C-alpha positions as CSV (number, residue, x, y, z in Angstrom):
1,M,0.1,-0.1,-0.2
2,T,1.5,3.6,-0.8
3,I,2.0,6.4,1.8
4,T,-0.8,8.4,-0.2
5,K,-3.4,5.6,-0.2
6,T,-2.6,4.9,3.7
7,Y,-2.9,8.6,4.8
8,T,-5.9,8.8,2.7
9,I,-7.6,5.9,4.6
10,F,-6.7,7.1,7.9
11,S,-8.1,10.6,7.3
12,L,-11.6,9.1,6.0
13,L,-11.5,7.3,9.6
14,A,-10.8,10.3,11.3
15,L,-13.1,12.2,9.4
16,A,-16.1,9.6,10.0
17,L,-14.7,9.6,14.0
18,F,-15.3,13.5,14.3
19,S,-18.7,13.5,12.4
20,S,-19.7,10.4,14.6
21,C,-18.6,12.6,17.8
22,A,-20.1,16.0,16.5
23,N,-23.5,14.0,15.7
24,G,-23.7,12.7,19.3
25,E,-23.0,16.4,20.8
26,K,-25.9,17.6,18.9
27,R,-28.0,14.9,20.0
28,N,-27.6,15.2,23.2
29,E,-28.2,19.2,23.4
30,N,-31.3,18.3,21.4
31,K,-32.4,16.3,24.2
32,E,-31.6,18.7,27.0
33,V,-33.5,21.3,25.2
34,V,-36.8,18.9,25.0
35,N,-36.3,18.4,28.8
36,I,-36.1,22.0,29.6
37,E,-39.6,22.6,27.1
38,N,-41.4,19.9,28.9
39,D,-40.0,20.5,32.6
40,D,-37.6,23.2,33.6
41,L,-39.6,26.2,31.9
42,R,-42.8,25.1,34.5
43,Y,-43.2,26.7,37.5
44,P,-42.4,24.1,40.6
45,H,-45.9,24.0,42.0
46,E,-47.5,22.8,38.9
47,L,-45.5,19.9,39.5
48,L,-47.0,18.9,42.6
49,E,-50.2,17.0,43.3
50,S,-53.2,18.2,44.5
51,F,-53.5,18.7,48.2
52,E,-57.5,19.1,48.2
53,D,-59.6,16.8,50.6
54,K,-56.1,16.4,52.2
55,P,-56.2,17.5,55.9
56,F,-53.6,19.5,57.7
57,M,-52.8,18.6,61.4
58,F,-51.2,19.5,64.6
59,Y,-50.7,16.9,67.6
60,N,-48.8,17.1,70.8
61,V,-47.8,13.0,70.6
62,E,-46.8,13.2,74.5
63,N,-43.1,12.1,75.0
64,L,-42.6,10.4,71.5
65,F,-39.0,9.0,72.5
66,D,-37.3,5.7,70.7
67,T,-35.8,3.2,73.2
68,I,-32.0,4.6,72.6
69,N,-30.0,6.0,75.5
70,N,-29.3,9.9,73.9
71,P,-26.5,11.0,76.6
72,E,-26.7,14.5,76.0
73,T,-30.4,14.6,77.0
74,L,-32.4,13.7,79.8
75,D,-34.1,10.9,78.2
76,D,-33.1,8.2,81.0
77,A,-37.2,7.6,81.9
78,F,-37.8,6.2,78.7
79,L,-35.8,3.5,78.3
80,P,-36.3,-0.4,78.9
81,D,-34.7,-0.4,82.0
82,S,-36.2,2.5,83.5
83,E,-39.1,2.9,86.0
84,K,-41.5,3.4,83.1
85,Q,-39.9,0.5,81.3
86,W,-40.1,2.1,77.9
87,T,-39.5,-1.5,75.8
88,Q,-39.3,-1.5,71.7
89,K,-43.2,-3.3,72.4
90,R,-44.6,-0.8,73.6
91,Y,-42.9,2.1,71.2
92,T,-44.0,0.1,68.4
93,D,-47.9,0.1,70.0
94,K,-47.7,3.8,70.5
95,L,-46.5,4.3,66.9
96,E,-49.7,2.2,65.7
97,K,-52.0,4.1,68.1
98,L,-50.7,7.6,67.0
99,A,-51.3,6.6,63.4
100,A,-54.8,5.8,63.7
101,V,-55.2,9.3,65.2
102,L,-53.7,10.9,62.1
103,T,-55.6,9.0,59.6
104,H,-58.7,9.3,61.2
105,P,-60.4,12.6,60.0
106,S,-60.1,11.6,56.7
107,K,-60.0,8.5,54.0
108,N,-56.7,10.7,52.5
109,N,-53.6,11.0,54.3
110,P,-52.4,14.6,56.0
111,L,-51.2,17.2,53.7
112,F,-48.6,18.3,56.8
113,V,-48.4,17.3,60.6
114,G,-47.0,19.5,63.1
115,F,-45.6,17.8,66.3
116,A,-45.0,18.6,69.5
117,E,-42.9,16.6,72.0
118,I,-41.1,14.3,69.7
119,E,-37.6,13.3,70.5
120,N,-35.8,13.3,67.0
121,R,-36.6,13.1,63.2
122,F,-36.1,9.2,63.5
123,V,-39.3,8.8,65.8
124,V,-41.2,10.8,63.4
125,L,-40.1,9.0,60.4
126,D,-40.9,6.1,62.1
127,L,-44.3,7.1,62.6
128,M,-45.2,8.4,59.3
129,K,-44.1,4.7,57.9
130,T,-46.8,3.2,60.3
131,G,-50.0,1.9,58.9
132,R,-52.0,3.7,56.2
133,L,-49.4,6.8,56.9
134,A,-46.8,4.5,54.7
135,E,-48.6,5.0,51.6
136,T,-47.4,8.3,51.3
137,K,-44.0,9.8,51.0
138,Y,-43.6,11.9,54.0
139,R,-40.4,14.2,54.3
140,V,-39.5,15.6,58.1
141,V,-37.9,18.8,59.0
142,H,-36.7,18.8,62.3
143,H,-33.9,20.7,64.3
144,D,-32.1,19.6,67.6
145,A,-33.5,22.4,70.2
146,P,-31.7,23.1,73.4
147,D,-34.5,21.4,75.7
148,V,-32.8,19.7,78.4
149,R,-34.9,16.8,77.9
150,G,-34.6,16.6,74.5
151,I,-38.2,17.1,73.3
152,D,-38.4,18.9,70.2
153,V,-41.1,20.2,67.5
154,A,-40.9,18.8,63.5
155,L,-43.0,19.0,60.8
156,A,-43.6,16.0,58.7
157,Y,-45.2,16.5,54.8
158,D,-46.5,15.4,51.6
159,H,-43.3,15.3,49.3
160,D,-45.7,15.0,46.3
161,R,-48.0,18.0,47.3
162,F,-45.6,20.4,49.2
163,M,-42.3,21.8,48.3
164,V,-40.4,23.0,51.2
165,Q,-38.1,26.1,49.9
166,Y,-36.6,27.2,53.5
167,E,-36.6,26.0,57.0
168,E,-35.5,27.8,60.3
169,A,-35.3,26.9,64.1
170,I,-36.3,30.2,66.0
171,D,-34.6,30.7,69.1
172,L,-36.3,31.5,72.1
173,S,-33.6,32.1,74.5
174,I,-34.2,34.8,77.2
175,P,-31.0,37.2,77.6
176,E,-31.5,38.0,81.3
177,E,-31.9,33.7,82.0
178,P,-28.8,31.9,80.2
179,N,-30.0,28.7,81.7
180,Y,-33.3,29.0,80.4
181,K,-33.4,26.4,77.5
182,T,-36.6,25.4,75.7
183,R,-38.0,24.1,72.3
184,D,-37.2,26.3,69.2
185,I,-40.1,27.6,66.9
186,L,-40.0,25.8,63.4
187,Y,-40.5,27.4,60.8
188,V,-40.9,26.1,57.2
189,K,-41.7,28.1,54.2
190,G,-43.0,26.0,51.1
191,L,-45.1,25.8,48.0
192,I,-48.3,23.7,47.0
193,K,-50.0,23.4,44.0
194,D,-51.4,26.4,42.0
195,S,-50.8,28.7,45.0
196,V,-48.3,31.2,46.6
197,D,-45.9,30.6,49.3
198,L,-47.0,28.8,52.4
199,H,-45.7,29.8,55.7
200,L,-46.1,27.3,58.6
201,F,-45.0,27.8,62.3
202,V,-44.8,24.9,64.7
203,N,-45.0,25.7,67.9
204,H,-44.6,23.9,72.0
205,W,-44.2,27.2,74.3
206,S,-43.2,27.1,77.8
207,S,-45.4,24.8,80.3
208,R,-47.6,26.3,83.3
209,R,-45.3,24.1,85.8
210,K,-44.5,26.9,87.9
211,G,-47.8,28.2,87.7
212,A,-49.7,30.2,84.9
213,K,-48.8,33.5,86.1
214,E,-45.5,32.7,87.3
215,S,-44.3,31.0,83.5
216,E,-46.5,33.9,81.4
217,Y,-43.6,36.2,80.6
218,K,-41.8,32.7,78.7
219,R,-45.2,32.6,76.6
220,I,-45.0,36.2,76.0
221,N,-41.6,36.1,75.1
222,A,-42.3,33.2,72.6
223,A,-45.4,35.3,71.0
224,K,-43.2,38.3,70.5
225,T,-40.4,36.4,68.7
226,L,-43.1,34.6,66.6
227,L,-44.7,38.1,65.6
228,Y,-41.3,39.6,65.1
229,K,-40.8,36.7,62.3
230,T,-44.4,37.2,60.8
231,D,-44.0,40.9,60.7
232,S,-41.1,40.7,58.7
233,I,-42.7,38.6,56.1
234,R,-45.8,40.3,56.3
235,N,-44.0,43.6,55.5
236,V,-42.6,42.1,52.2
237,D,-46.2,40.1,51.4
238,P,-49.1,41.7,53.0
239,N,-51.1,39.1,52.0
240,A,-48.8,36.0,52.9
241,K,-50.4,32.8,53.7
242,I,-49.4,31.9,57.2
243,I,-50.5,29.0,59.4
244,I,-49.1,28.8,62.9
245,M,-49.7,25.8,64.7
246,G,-48.9,24.3,68.2
247,D,-49.3,23.6,71.9
248,F,-49.0,27.1,73.4
249,N,-49.5,26.3,76.9
250,D,-52.0,29.3,76.9
251,Y,-55.7,29.4,75.7
252,P,-57.0,31.8,72.9
253,N,-58.1,34.5,75.5
254,N,-54.8,34.4,77.3
255,K,-52.4,37.7,77.1
256,S,-49.8,36.0,74.7
257,I,-52.7,34.8,71.9
258,R,-54.8,37.6,72.2
259,E,-53.2,40.6,73.0
260,V,-49.4,40.2,71.8
261,L,-50.0,38.2,68.7
262,G,-53.4,39.7,68.2
263,A,-55.3,36.5,67.3
264,G,-59.0,36.3,67.5
265,H,-62.4,36.3,65.2
266,S,-62.3,36.5,61.8
267,E,-64.9,39.1,61.4
268,K,-63.2,41.9,64.1
269,E,-60.4,41.6,61.2
270,D,-57.5,41.1,64.0
271,H,-54.1,40.5,63.1
272,F,-54.5,36.8,63.3
273,V,-57.4,34.7,63.2
274,N,-57.4,32.2,65.2
275,L,-59.1,29.0,64.0
276,T,-59.8,27.5,67.3
277,L,-61.4,30.5,69.5
278,P,-64.8,29.3,68.4
279,L,-64.3,26.1,69.7
280,H,-62.7,27.3,73.1
281,E,-65.9,29.4,73.5
282,Q,-67.8,26.6,73.0
283,G,-66.1,24.7,76.1
284,L,-64.2,22.6,73.9
285,G,-60.5,21.6,74.1
286,T,-57.2,19.2,73.3
287,Y,-56.2,18.9,76.9
288,N,-58.5,18.1,80.4
289,Y,-56.8,19.4,83.3
290,R,-58.6,18.3,86.5
291,G,-62.0,17.8,84.7
292,D,-61.7,21.3,82.7
293,W,-61.0,21.0,78.9
294,G,-58.8,23.7,77.5
295,M,-57.9,24.6,73.9
296,L,-54.2,24.5,74.1
297,D,-53.5,23.2,70.8
298,Q,-54.4,25.8,68.5
299,F,-54.1,26.8,64.7
300,I,-53.4,30.9,64.2
301,V,-53.8,31.8,60.4
302,S,-53.0,35.1,58.5
303,P,-56.4,37.0,57.4
304,S,-56.1,36.4,54.0
305,L,-56.7,33.0,54.6
306,V,-60.2,33.0,55.8
307,N,-61.2,35.8,53.9
308,P,-63.8,35.4,51.0
309,G,-62.7,35.8,47.6
310,K,-60.4,34.0,45.3
311,G,-57.1,32.0,46.2
312,L,-56.0,29.5,48.9
313,Q,-58.3,29.6,51.8
314,I,-58.8,27.4,55.1
315,K,-61.8,25.4,54.0
316,G,-65.1,26.9,55.7
317,G,-62.8,28.7,57.8
318,K,-62.7,26.2,60.7
319,A,-60.5,24.0,62.8
320,H,-61.4,20.5,64.1
321,I,-60.9,18.0,67.0
322,V,-60.1,14.6,66.7
323,N,-62.4,13.9,69.6
324,D,-63.6,10.4,68.8
325,D,-64.4,8.2,71.8
326,K,-62.1,5.8,70.7
327,F,-59.2,8.0,71.8
328,M,-60.8,8.7,75.1
329,H,-60.7,7.5,78.8
330,F,-63.9,7.2,80.4
331,F,-64.2,7.2,84.2
332,D,-66.7,5.7,86.1
333,S,-68.7,9.1,86.5
334,G,-68.9,9.0,82.6
335,D,-66.5,12.3,82.1
336,K,-63.5,11.3,79.9
337,T,-60.2,12.6,79.4
338,P,-57.5,11.9,76.3
339,N,-56.6,8.5,76.8
340,K,-52.9,8.6,77.3
341,T,-49.6,6.7,77.3
342,Y,-48.7,7.1,81.1
343,G,-49.7,8.5,84.3
344,G,-47.0,9.4,85.8
345,P,-44.5,6.2,85.8
346,R,-47.7,3.7,85.4
347,Y,-48.0,2.8,81.9
348,L,-51.9,2.9,80.5
349,G,-51.5,2.4,76.9
350,G,-52.9,5.0,75.6
351,Y,-52.3,7.3,72.7
352,S,-51.2,11.1,73.7
353,D,-52.3,13.4,76.7
354,H,-53.8,15.6,73.9
355,L,-56.2,15.3,71.2
356,A,-55.5,16.3,67.6
357,I,-56.3,19.1,65.7
358,Y,-57.0,19.5,61.8
359,G,-58.2,21.8,59.1
360,Y,-58.5,21.7,55.2
361,L,-56.8,24.1,52.5
362,T,-59.1,24.7,49.3
363,V,-58.5,27.1,46.6
364,I,-61.1,29.1,45.2
365,K,-61.1,30.2,41.6
366,N,-63.6,32.7,41.1
């Protein structure tokens, strides 16, 4: 073979290889353009599934601890060898009972659930994989808080219907009391289908253990901190959609809720609307203290979520209590109270010492 023929053959092979590579790159580029046209130019919330007829909920689950010792917190009471004898069997039973509560209001699993008194994100993940809840793709937002017992708040959400954009743990420390440690407020901003941003706040304010009046300043501090954050949101968007949920350890008519937050009836156009205030005024509640029902667990929302008109709304402008008798303990007198897991160190095998609350979101188009 001559040198000229050899050179010609190599030239043709090189040209063919170059053309093949070029065509391959071009095909990849065309494929990317197709993806952009089909998906990337669509708004994120258009890719989410419908949230209609799926309740949003809040539940204080009464000390949902795992059975593993955490040396950094005071969780010794909830271990297998403790006085409470908190075993894997009891843990699993509690998960099943809590799942029964969360699936009770509707044939559809919750859109999202705010939790109080959970030890860590793993117990929430365990719960959301229990029973019918396992059919939904839940994810969990949680931050470790400085509470000495290690109990925190968390949010579980349906990943197919709610897209988290931002999350933050809001500190409730008091500078004058460096040893005061309590739960943070959990703030989560996200999107749902065909809607604007949704701002969620999950709360578990300081208890009344040392007396309602003596501890009131701690809850007022929490209310002021929360108000500062919500004001910063509404200064940017006056019509921001805000849902505040939690165990406030105060009632809807107490100073922290009524005066500091300005949460009242919708028709009075307060700073916020307390969806659970009408239930409180009817003598209903989520917690029973020495025979008296109290509405410690509440939904407080921005007026834009209850005003008539188009857009995202609270369905019926109402909140509801999961108060079926199956979740109650009945005394010989006929009185009832939430069927709790423990009474002091004594195992009762119930659900929680609080009842869950729920509501629905809907979109009014015209």
